[in-house]
C-alpha angles and dihedrals in degrees: 000000000000091000091048091054091046091051092049094046095049090045093055095041092051092052089053091048093052093049095046094044102041114015101076095040105040123002094190090056090047094052092046091050090045093052092048089048092051093048092051090045092052090052092050095045095045091053091043094051094043090050091048093050095045111123132196133045121356091235093051104134095235092050093050090046092050091049090052092047091049092050090050092051092048090053095042101039116008100047092046088052089053090051091051091049093049092051093045097049091042086059090049092052091050089050094042094122096043097038129230124059140270102273097197090055092054091043089053090054093048092049091049090050092051092049092049092050092048094047093048092044090055091045089052099044099036114004099063092051097040093109115194128196114219117202111208130178117213110203111205124185115244092359112186115249091239090062096045109121095009108162119217119185114205125196126171146175099023093167086194093213083076086076096048103134086004105079090135090066090052090051089051090053091054091047089051091051092050091050088059089064094221122200090208133011120206130185116198098204147266100101088163139022103224115357150344096275090072088069090074107166096323090115087077089059097042090049089067092072112108133200135169100240104021147282122267134189144176134205117257124209092266091051094061094060098258095145104040105104092197096057119108120202090267091047089056091051090050090046091054091049092051092044091054090050092050094045090049089050086053090064100262133122105227113224112207105182090318143101138238116209116211123197109216111177105309093334133091122219120194120207111189128184135201125197117231130207141163127052135269124316092012101053122163126208137193122247110288092194089056090047095055096038110127094020097099093107094053118114091213128022122205122187126200106211117166099200111063093201090067091066096075091036098052113004117035110082091356102074138027093241109140101201132019120193119201142168130166101113101079084201079271084282092271137067141084127300121179133149092268105023136049128178137162134160084241088080090073090061100028115031087194098050103146137355138024122329126186132202112176105305094339122098135200127189121193117201117207093219138245102247140048131248128208095338119057098223145072121208114202089328105102122199113258143228109185126207109197116192121194115226132175113252 
Protein backbone atom coordinates (compact mmCIF):
# COMPACT_ATOMS: atom_id res chain seq x y z
CA UNK A 1 0.00 0.00 0.00
CA UNK A 2 2.82 2.42 0.88
CA UNK A 3 4.59 1.66 -2.41
CA UNK A 4 1.35 2.16 -4.36
CA UNK A 5 0.84 5.61 -2.81
CA UNK A 6 4.49 6.51 -3.47
CA UNK A 7 4.17 5.45 -7.12
CA UNK A 8 0.98 7.48 -7.60
CA UNK A 9 2.35 10.59 -5.90
CA UNK A 10 5.62 10.60 -7.87
CA UNK A 11 3.69 9.93 -11.07
CA UNK A 12 1.44 12.95 -10.59
CA UNK A 13 4.20 15.25 -9.36
CA UNK A 14 6.45 14.39 -12.30
CA UNK A 15 3.71 15.17 -14.80
CA UNK A 16 3.24 18.56 -13.16
CA UNK A 17 7.01 19.18 -13.22
CA UNK A 18 7.26 18.39 -16.92
CA UNK A 19 4.34 20.66 -17.84
CA UNK A 20 5.56 23.58 -15.73
CA UNK A 21 9.17 23.26 -16.87
CA UNK A 22 8.77 22.56 -20.60
CA UNK A 23 5.29 23.34 -21.93
CA UNK A 24 5.42 27.14 -22.08
CA UNK A 25 9.00 27.28 -23.34
CA UNK A 26 9.26 24.44 -25.87
CA UNK A 27 6.34 22.21 -26.78
CA UNK A 28 8.55 19.71 -28.74
CA UNK A 29 10.74 19.24 -25.65
CA UNK A 30 7.64 18.82 -23.52
CA UNK A 31 6.16 16.13 -25.78
CA UNK A 32 9.47 14.25 -25.98
CA UNK A 33 9.84 14.35 -22.18
CA UNK A 34 6.17 13.34 -21.78
CA UNK A 35 6.55 10.31 -24.08
CA UNK A 36 9.72 9.15 -22.27
CA UNK A 37 7.88 9.61 -18.96
CA UNK A 38 4.91 7.52 -20.15
CA UNK A 39 7.14 4.72 -21.44
CA UNK A 40 9.01 4.50 -18.13
CA UNK A 41 5.71 4.65 -16.24
CA UNK A 42 4.24 1.80 -18.26
CA UNK A 43 7.28 -0.32 -17.46
CA UNK A 44 7.02 0.45 -13.73
CA UNK A 45 3.26 -0.13 -13.53
CA UNK A 46 3.31 -3.35 -15.57
CA UNK A 47 5.96 -4.86 -13.27
CA UNK A 48 4.13 -3.55 -10.17
CA UNK A 49 0.77 -5.00 -11.24
CA UNK A 50 2.26 -8.30 -12.37
CA UNK A 51 4.13 -8.60 -9.07
CA UNK A 52 0.96 -7.78 -7.09
CA UNK A 53 -1.08 -10.38 -8.97
CA UNK A 54 1.55 -13.11 -8.73
CA UNK A 55 0.13 -16.21 -7.06
CA UNK A 56 1.81 -19.23 -5.52
CA UNK A 57 4.75 -19.62 -3.19
CA UNK A 58 6.78 -16.62 -2.08
CA UNK A 59 10.01 -18.25 -3.28
CA UNK A 60 8.59 -19.05 -6.73
CA UNK A 61 11.34 -17.98 -9.15
CA UNK A 62 9.11 -15.68 -11.17
CA UNK A 63 7.86 -13.94 -8.02
CA UNK A 64 11.37 -13.39 -6.68
CA UNK A 65 12.50 -12.14 -10.09
CA UNK A 66 9.56 -9.69 -10.32
CA UNK A 67 10.28 -8.37 -6.81
CA UNK A 68 13.89 -7.75 -7.77
CA UNK A 69 12.88 -6.04 -11.02
CA UNK A 70 10.40 -3.82 -9.18
CA UNK A 71 13.00 -2.81 -6.61
CA UNK A 72 15.42 -1.99 -9.41
CA UNK A 73 12.82 0.19 -11.16
CA UNK A 74 11.99 2.01 -7.94
CA UNK A 75 15.67 2.81 -7.41
CA UNK A 76 16.32 3.69 -11.07
CA UNK A 77 13.11 5.57 -11.96
CA UNK A 78 10.78 6.33 -9.06
CA UNK A 79 13.29 7.69 -6.54
CA UNK A 80 14.96 9.93 -9.17
CA UNK A 81 11.50 11.28 -10.03
CA UNK A 82 11.00 12.11 -6.38
CA UNK A 83 14.34 13.95 -6.33
CA UNK A 84 13.36 15.96 -9.41
CA UNK A 85 10.02 16.85 -7.82
CA UNK A 86 11.64 17.95 -4.55
CA UNK A 87 14.11 20.21 -6.39
CA UNK A 88 11.44 21.64 -8.69
CA UNK A 89 8.93 22.49 -5.96
CA UNK A 90 11.69 23.84 -3.74
CA UNK A 91 12.42 26.27 -6.56
CA UNK A 92 8.73 27.19 -6.77
CA UNK A 93 8.60 27.89 -3.03
CA UNK A 94 11.66 30.13 -3.25
CA UNK A 95 10.01 32.01 -6.16
CA UNK A 96 6.60 32.04 -4.53
CA UNK A 97 6.29 35.83 -4.56
CA UNK A 98 7.65 36.30 -8.10
CA UNK A 99 5.99 33.26 -9.64
CA UNK A 100 7.52 30.52 -11.74
CA UNK A 101 10.35 28.27 -10.56
CA UNK A 102 14.17 28.13 -10.54
CA UNK A 103 14.90 26.51 -13.89
CA UNK A 104 18.49 25.51 -13.15
CA UNK A 105 17.33 23.66 -10.03
CA UNK A 106 14.82 21.60 -12.02
CA UNK A 107 17.41 21.04 -14.76
CA UNK A 108 19.82 19.75 -12.12
CA UNK A 109 17.21 17.23 -10.97
CA UNK A 110 16.52 16.08 -14.53
CA UNK A 111 20.24 15.66 -15.26
CA UNK A 112 20.68 13.66 -12.04
CA UNK A 113 17.74 11.48 -13.00
CA UNK A 114 19.20 10.81 -16.44
CA UNK A 115 22.61 9.93 -14.97
CA UNK A 116 21.07 7.58 -12.39
CA UNK A 117 19.04 5.78 -15.06
CA UNK A 118 22.07 5.39 -17.34
CA UNK A 119 24.37 4.15 -14.55
CA UNK A 120 21.82 1.64 -13.29
CA UNK A 121 20.99 0.49 -16.82
CA UNK A 122 24.67 -0.25 -17.41
CA UNK A 123 24.96 -1.98 -14.04
CA UNK A 124 21.97 -4.15 -14.96
CA UNK A 125 22.93 -5.03 -18.51
CA UNK A 126 26.69 -5.30 -18.05
CA UNK A 127 27.85 -4.85 -14.46
CA UNK A 128 26.12 -7.85 -12.91
CA UNK A 129 27.54 -10.22 -15.53
CA UNK A 130 31.02 -8.70 -15.73
CA UNK A 131 32.62 -11.67 -13.98
CA UNK A 132 36.18 -11.11 -12.78
CA UNK A 133 38.71 -13.72 -11.72
CA UNK A 134 40.84 -12.68 -8.75
CA UNK A 135 44.19 -14.47 -8.34
CA UNK A 136 45.22 -14.57 -4.66
CA UNK A 137 48.26 -16.16 -3.03
CA UNK A 138 47.82 -17.56 0.47
CA UNK A 139 51.18 -17.73 2.24
CA UNK A 140 51.19 -20.36 4.96
CA UNK A 141 54.06 -20.92 7.34
CA UNK A 142 55.78 -24.31 7.06
CA UNK A 143 53.44 -25.43 4.28
CA UNK A 144 54.03 -29.05 3.35
CA UNK A 145 55.56 -29.58 -0.09
CA UNK A 146 52.58 -31.71 -1.19
CA UNK A 147 50.27 -28.72 -0.69
CA UNK A 148 52.52 -26.19 -2.42
CA UNK A 149 50.68 -24.66 -5.36
CA UNK A 150 47.30 -26.20 -4.45
CA UNK A 151 44.59 -24.22 -6.30
CA UNK A 152 41.27 -23.59 -4.59
CA UNK A 153 38.50 -21.86 -6.53
CA UNK A 154 36.02 -20.03 -4.34
CA UNK A 155 32.61 -18.82 -5.43
CA UNK A 156 29.90 -17.42 -3.19
CA UNK A 157 26.46 -15.83 -3.05
CA UNK A 158 25.11 -17.07 -6.36
CA UNK A 159 21.52 -16.04 -5.47
CA UNK A 160 20.43 -18.16 -8.42
CA UNK A 161 17.50 -15.88 -9.26
CA UNK A 162 20.24 -13.62 -10.66
CA UNK A 163 20.39 -16.04 -13.60
CA UNK A 164 16.62 -16.19 -14.23
CA UNK A 165 16.36 -15.82 -18.03
CA UNK A 166 20.19 -15.85 -18.04
CA UNK A 167 21.13 -19.51 -17.69
CA UNK A 168 23.71 -19.08 -20.44
CA UNK A 169 25.69 -16.72 -18.19
CA UNK A 170 25.67 -19.32 -15.41
CA UNK A 171 26.92 -21.94 -17.84
CA UNK A 172 29.73 -19.57 -18.87
CA UNK A 173 30.70 -19.15 -15.20
CA UNK A 174 30.99 -22.91 -14.77
CA UNK A 175 33.01 -23.19 -17.98
CA UNK A 176 35.34 -20.45 -16.69
CA UNK A 177 35.81 -22.31 -13.42
CA UNK A 178 36.62 -25.55 -15.22
CA UNK A 179 39.19 -23.81 -17.40
CA UNK A 180 41.02 -22.81 -14.21
CA UNK A 181 41.66 -26.53 -13.50
CA UNK A 182 40.95 -26.23 -9.75
CA UNK A 183 42.16 -28.77 -7.25
CA UNK A 184 39.23 -27.91 -4.97
CA UNK A 185 36.05 -25.87 -5.46
CA UNK A 186 34.33 -24.25 -2.48
CA UNK A 187 31.07 -22.35 -2.31
CA UNK A 188 30.56 -20.19 0.78
CA UNK A 189 26.78 -20.06 0.76
CA UNK A 190 23.65 -18.20 -0.31
CA UNK A 191 22.67 -20.25 -3.32
CA UNK A 192 19.19 -18.66 -3.10
CA UNK A 193 17.54 -15.55 -1.67
CA UNK A 194 14.35 -16.91 -0.07
CA UNK A 195 13.77 -20.63 -0.54
CA UNK A 196 14.57 -23.85 -2.34
CA UNK A 197 12.18 -23.31 -5.27
CA UNK A 198 14.50 -20.63 -6.64
CA UNK A 199 16.99 -23.36 -7.43
CA UNK A 200 14.86 -24.49 -10.38
CA UNK A 201 17.01 -26.81 -12.51
CA UNK A 202 20.24 -24.92 -12.01
CA UNK A 203 21.69 -27.92 -10.16
CA UNK A 204 22.18 -29.52 -13.57
CA UNK A 205 24.41 -26.59 -14.57
CA UNK A 206 26.34 -26.35 -11.29
CA UNK A 207 26.99 -30.10 -11.38
CA UNK A 208 29.20 -29.60 -14.45
CA UNK A 209 31.95 -27.96 -12.37
CA UNK A 210 34.98 -30.21 -11.96
CA UNK A 211 37.84 -30.29 -9.48
CA UNK A 212 40.61 -32.74 -8.65
CA UNK A 213 39.82 -33.42 -5.00
CA UNK A 214 36.17 -32.42 -4.62
CA UNK A 215 33.65 -29.60 -4.26
CA UNK A 216 32.45 -28.36 -0.86
CA UNK A 217 29.73 -25.95 0.23
CA UNK A 218 27.98 -24.48 3.25
CA UNK A 219 24.54 -22.99 3.81
CA UNK A 220 24.34 -19.20 4.03
CA UNK A 221 21.73 -17.31 6.01
CA UNK A 222 19.48 -16.97 2.93
CA UNK A 223 19.69 -20.70 2.25
CA UNK A 224 18.09 -21.65 5.57
CA UNK A 225 14.84 -19.78 4.83
CA UNK A 226 15.52 -16.73 6.99
CA UNK A 227 13.82 -14.27 4.64
CA UNK A 228 10.70 -16.13 3.45
CA UNK A 229 7.80 -14.55 5.40
CA UNK A 230 5.50 -17.49 4.63
CA UNK A 231 7.74 -20.17 6.14
CA UNK A 232 6.71 -21.78 9.41
CA UNK A 233 9.30 -23.48 11.62
CA UNK A 234 8.53 -26.80 9.93
CA UNK A 235 8.72 -25.15 6.50
CA UNK A 236 12.22 -23.91 7.32
CA UNK A 237 13.29 -27.40 8.34
CA UNK A 238 11.90 -28.78 5.09
CA UNK A 239 13.58 -25.96 3.16
CA UNK A 240 16.97 -26.85 4.66
CA UNK A 241 16.47 -30.51 3.78
CA UNK A 242 15.58 -29.68 0.19
CA UNK A 243 18.43 -27.18 -0.10
CA UNK A 244 20.91 -29.81 1.03
CA UNK A 245 19.51 -32.23 -1.56
CA UNK A 246 19.79 -29.66 -4.35
CA UNK A 247 23.29 -28.55 -3.36
CA UNK A 248 24.38 -32.19 -3.21
CA UNK A 249 22.84 -32.73 -6.66
CA UNK A 250 24.93 -29.75 -7.78
CA UNK A 251 28.09 -31.73 -7.06
CA UNK A 252 28.98 -30.39 -3.62
CA UNK A 253 29.48 -32.04 -0.27
CA UNK A 254 27.52 -29.91 2.19
CA UNK A 255 29.43 -29.25 5.42
CA UNK A 256 27.10 -28.64 8.37
CA UNK A 257 29.39 -27.90 11.32
CA UNK A 258 31.70 -30.68 10.19
CA UNK A 259 34.95 -31.35 8.38
CA UNK A 260 36.15 -33.27 5.38
CA UNK A 261 39.75 -34.54 5.50
CA UNK A 262 41.53 -34.77 2.15
CA UNK A 263 44.69 -36.80 1.64
CA UNK A 264 46.95 -35.01 -0.84
CA UNK A 265 50.22 -36.88 -1.27
CA UNK A 266 51.50 -37.41 2.27
CA UNK A 267 49.62 -34.38 3.59
CA UNK A 268 46.18 -33.96 5.08
CA UNK A 269 44.01 -30.95 4.32
CA UNK A 270 40.93 -30.23 6.43
CA UNK A 271 37.99 -28.34 4.96
CA UNK A 272 35.47 -27.42 7.64
CA UNK A 273 32.12 -25.73 7.22
CA UNK A 274 29.80 -23.78 9.50
CA UNK A 275 26.13 -23.08 8.81
CA UNK A 276 24.95 -19.46 9.08
CA UNK A 277 21.50 -18.06 9.90
CA UNK A 278 19.84 -14.84 11.03
CA UNK A 279 20.25 -11.41 9.49
CA UNK A 280 22.57 -8.47 10.06
CA UNK A 281 23.30 -7.44 12.77
CA UNK A 282 21.84 -10.49 14.50
CA UNK A 283 23.60 -13.31 12.67
CA UNK A 284 23.74 -16.83 14.06
CA UNK A 285 26.46 -19.37 13.42
CA UNK A 286 26.96 -23.07 13.94
CA UNK A 287 29.48 -24.46 16.39
CA UNK A 288 33.01 -23.92 15.08
CA UNK A 289 34.48 -26.37 17.60
CA UNK A 290 32.14 -29.05 16.28
CA UNK A 291 33.07 -28.10 12.73
CA UNK A 292 36.81 -28.55 13.27
CA UNK A 293 36.51 -31.62 15.50
CA UNK A 294 38.69 -34.42 14.15
CA UNK A 295 40.90 -32.10 12.11
CA UNK A 296 43.79 -31.90 14.58
CA UNK A 297 46.05 -34.07 12.42
CA UNK A 298 45.57 -31.90 9.33
CA UNK A 299 48.59 -30.02 7.98
CA UNK A 300 46.39 -27.14 6.83
CA UNK A 301 42.92 -26.21 8.07
CA UNK A 302 40.48 -24.27 5.90
CA UNK A 303 37.16 -23.02 7.26
CA UNK A 304 34.14 -22.05 5.17
CA UNK A 305 32.36 -19.31 7.13
CA UNK A 306 29.70 -17.31 5.27
CA UNK A 307 29.61 -14.22 7.52
CA UNK A 308 33.00 -12.44 7.49
CA UNK A 309 32.32 -10.67 10.80
CA UNK A 310 32.40 -14.01 12.60
CA UNK A 311 36.11 -14.45 11.81
CA UNK A 312 37.34 -11.92 14.36
CA UNK A 313 34.60 -12.93 16.79
CA UNK A 314 35.24 -16.68 16.77
CA UNK A 315 38.27 -17.68 14.70
CA UNK A 316 41.24 -15.28 14.66
CA UNK A 317 43.39 -15.80 17.76
CA UNK A 318 40.91 -18.34 19.12
CA UNK A 319 41.57 -21.35 16.88
CA UNK A 320 44.43 -22.79 14.85
CA UNK A 321 42.53 -22.50 11.56
CA UNK A 322 44.94 -21.37 8.84
CA UNK A 323 42.52 -19.97 6.26
CA UNK A 324 38.92 -18.81 6.51
CA UNK A 325 36.87 -18.22 3.37
CA UNK A 326 33.81 -15.97 3.56
CA UNK A 327 31.30 -14.16 1.36
CA UNK A 328 27.96 -12.55 2.26
CA UNK A 329 28.75 -8.85 1.65
CA UNK A 330 28.45 -8.64 -2.19
CA UNK A 331 30.57 -5.51 -1.77
CA UNK A 332 27.04 -4.08 -1.42
CA UNK A 333 27.00 -4.36 -5.25
CA UNK A 334 28.44 -0.87 -5.64
CA UNK A 335 31.67 0.89 -4.88
CA UNK A 336 35.12 1.48 -6.33
CA UNK A 337 37.70 -1.15 -7.17
CA UNK A 338 41.03 -0.18 -8.69
CA UNK A 339 44.50 -1.67 -8.48
CA UNK A 340 45.43 0.54 -5.54
CA UNK A 341 42.12 1.52 -3.98
CA UNK A 342 38.98 -0.28 -2.90
CA UNK A 343 35.89 1.20 -1.26
CA UNK A 344 32.31 0.16 -0.74
CA UNK A 345 29.57 1.22 1.69
CA UNK A 346 29.73 -2.43 2.80
CA UNK A 347 32.80 -1.51 4.89
CA UNK A 348 30.57 0.30 7.40
CA UNK A 349 28.75 -2.96 8.14
CA UNK A 350 31.50 -5.46 7.40
CA UNK A 351 35.06 -4.21 8.08
CA UNK A 352 36.26 -7.25 6.10
CA UNK A 353 34.06 -6.79 3.00
CA UNK A 354 36.29 -8.04 0.15
CA UNK A 355 39.85 -9.23 -0.26
CA UNK A 356 42.58 -10.77 1.88
CA UNK A 357 42.88 -10.02 5.60
CA UNK A 358 45.68 -11.17 7.92
CA UNK A 359 45.85 -11.60 11.68
CA UNK A 360 49.17 -13.07 12.79
CA UNK A 361 49.53 -16.30 10.84
CA UNK A 362 45.80 -16.62 10.15
CA UNK A 363 44.24 -15.54 6.87
CA UNK A 364 40.74 -14.63 5.75
CA UNK A 365 39.55 -14.06 2.21
CA UNK A 366 36.15 -12.46 1.54
CA UNK A 367 34.62 -13.07 -1.88
CA UNK A 368 32.21 -10.39 -3.19
CA UNK A 369 29.83 -12.95 -4.70
CA UNK A 370 28.59 -13.98 -8.12
CA UNK A 371 24.94 -12.98 -7.98
CA UNK A 372 22.80 -10.03 -7.01
CA UNK A 373 20.37 -9.56 -4.14
CA UNK A 374 17.29 -7.28 -4.00
CA UNK A 375 18.51 -4.95 -6.75
CA UNK A 376 19.36 -6.41 -10.19
CA UNK A 377 22.54 -4.45 -10.79
CA UNK A 378 26.17 -4.00 -9.79
CA UNK A 379 27.88 -0.63 -10.10
CA UNK A 380 31.69 -0.85 -10.31
CA UNK A 381 31.56 -3.95 -8.09
CA UNK A 382 32.02 -6.90 -10.46
CA UNK A 383 31.00 -10.44 -9.49
CA UNK A 384 33.94 -12.59 -8.50
CA UNK A 385 35.54 -15.96 -9.06
CA UNK A 386 38.53 -16.35 -6.74
CA UNK A 387 41.57 -18.54 -7.38
CA UNK A 388 43.44 -19.11 -4.12
CA UNK A 389 46.89 -20.66 -4.41
CA UNK A 390 48.69 -22.07 -1.38
CA UNK A 391 52.35 -21.05 -1.07
CA UNK A 392 54.96 -21.66 1.62
CA UNK A 393 55.76 -18.51 3.62
